N, C-alpha and C positions, 0 to 999 in steps of 0.2 A: 261501460261499453270499451273496448279496448281499441287501439290503433288498428289492429288487425281486424276486428269487427267492422269497423268503420270501412275499411279498405274491401273488404269482402261485400258489405252492403253496395259500395259505390260501383264495384265490379258488376253485381247483380243488375242494379239500375241502369248502369251503360248498356248491358247484355239485353234488357228488357226494351230498352229505349230502341236500341239497333233493330230488334224485331219489329218494332211498331213502324220505324222508319222503312224497314223493308217491305211491310202489309201497304203502306202508303204508296210506295212506288210501284208496287205491284198492282193495285187498283187505279192507279194513274195508266199503267200500260194499257190494261183492259179498255179504259175510256180511249186511249190513242188507237187500240185496234178498232173498235166501233167507228170512230171519226174516218179511220182510213177506209173502212168498208164503204162509207158514203160517197167516195168518189177515188175508187179503187185504181191504184196503180201496184201490179203485183210485186215489183221488186219492192216497193216500200213496205208493203203488207209483209213479205217474207223477212224482210229486215228487221221486224219485230220479233223474231225467233232468233235462238241461238245458231251458230253454224250448222249444228248437228240436231236442231229442233224438230219436233214430230208434230204433225199435224194428221188427226185421225177425224174422218166425216163418213158418212154412209156410203160414200163413193170410193173409200180407201184410205190409205195411210201414206203419207207423204214425207221424207225425211230430207232435211237440208234445204236451204235458200232455193237453190234451183228447182227442186221438186215442187217445194211449196208456192213459188212464183208460177210455176206452170199450172198448179191447180188453179190458182186464182185467174190464170188467162182464160182456163176452160169453162169459168161459172158463166159468163154472158152466153154460152152456147146451150146452156139447159136452163137457164134464168136469166133473160136479158133485162129484167125490170131494173128501173133506177130505185134505190131504196135509202131508207134512213134508219138506221140501227139503235137500239136503246138496251141499256143494260139495266137489270133491276135487282135487287136483294142480293148483292155478293156477300158470301159467307167466304171470309179471308181468315188464313191461319197461317202463323209461322211453323214450318216443319224442319227447322233448324237453322244454322247459320246461312244467311243468304238464300234461303229456300222457302217459297211462299206458295201455299196450295189456295185456289180460288175456285169456288163453285158459284156460279151466277146464271140467272134465268135471262134470256135475251128475247126481244121481239123486234121485228121490223115492218114497216110498211113501205109498199112499193108501188110503183106505177108502170104499167106497160102502154103501149098505144091504143090498146082496147079495153084495159081494165085495171082496175087496183088489186094488189095483192097483200096479203098478210101472212106473217110466220112467227113462230116462236120456237123456243127449246132452251137448251141447258149447255153453258161451256163448263168444261172440267180442266183446268189449266195448273200446271206447275210452273212456276216462274221463278227465274235465278237473278238474285240481286247482286250486283258487285259495284261498290263504290256508287251506290244511290241509283246506278242505271239498271232498270229491269227488262228482261228479254224472257220471253215464253221457251221453256225447255219442251214442253209438249202442251198440246191442246186437243181436247176432244170436243166435237161440236156434235150434239146429240139433237136431231131436228124432232120436234113433236108434231109441228103442223107447219104447211106451207099451201097456199091456197089463193084460189081467186076469189075476190070479195063478191062477185056476181054469183058465183056457186054457194058461198057461204061455207059454214061448218057445220055440215048437216051429220046427224048421228049416223053410224055405221050400223047396218044389220050385223048382229053379232052371232047370227046363227050358223 
């Protein structure tokens, strides 16, 4: 093995290590996001995105810190329940230098004055990592279910 071969291998190992560190930072960001939703302060949640970050939900698309914070200010108007969020089974992959793609299932439990809630869905995120600091450049929230536990999760008539 020549010195050039060793240098090439070391460069490869360093690049692979950087990608792993980026993936770890991105996974940590997803955890911070879920924790922030448990006691939401709209500006803090929006601060987990890049300045031009995009949040896409079933209610629309929101670009930039101000629009994302405005969205999280409106959440109590359509779902006032206090919640605890859980992330499961993240599929994390490096998509290039400093770019990580994450797809993860989420669930939450919530409580209103009169009932308990349950919801779940899927996050699809692109995360940018710079010097170990991770921020969402885009997040898609795909709700699969959001319901009152008193009503349960009945089968829908498919006719």
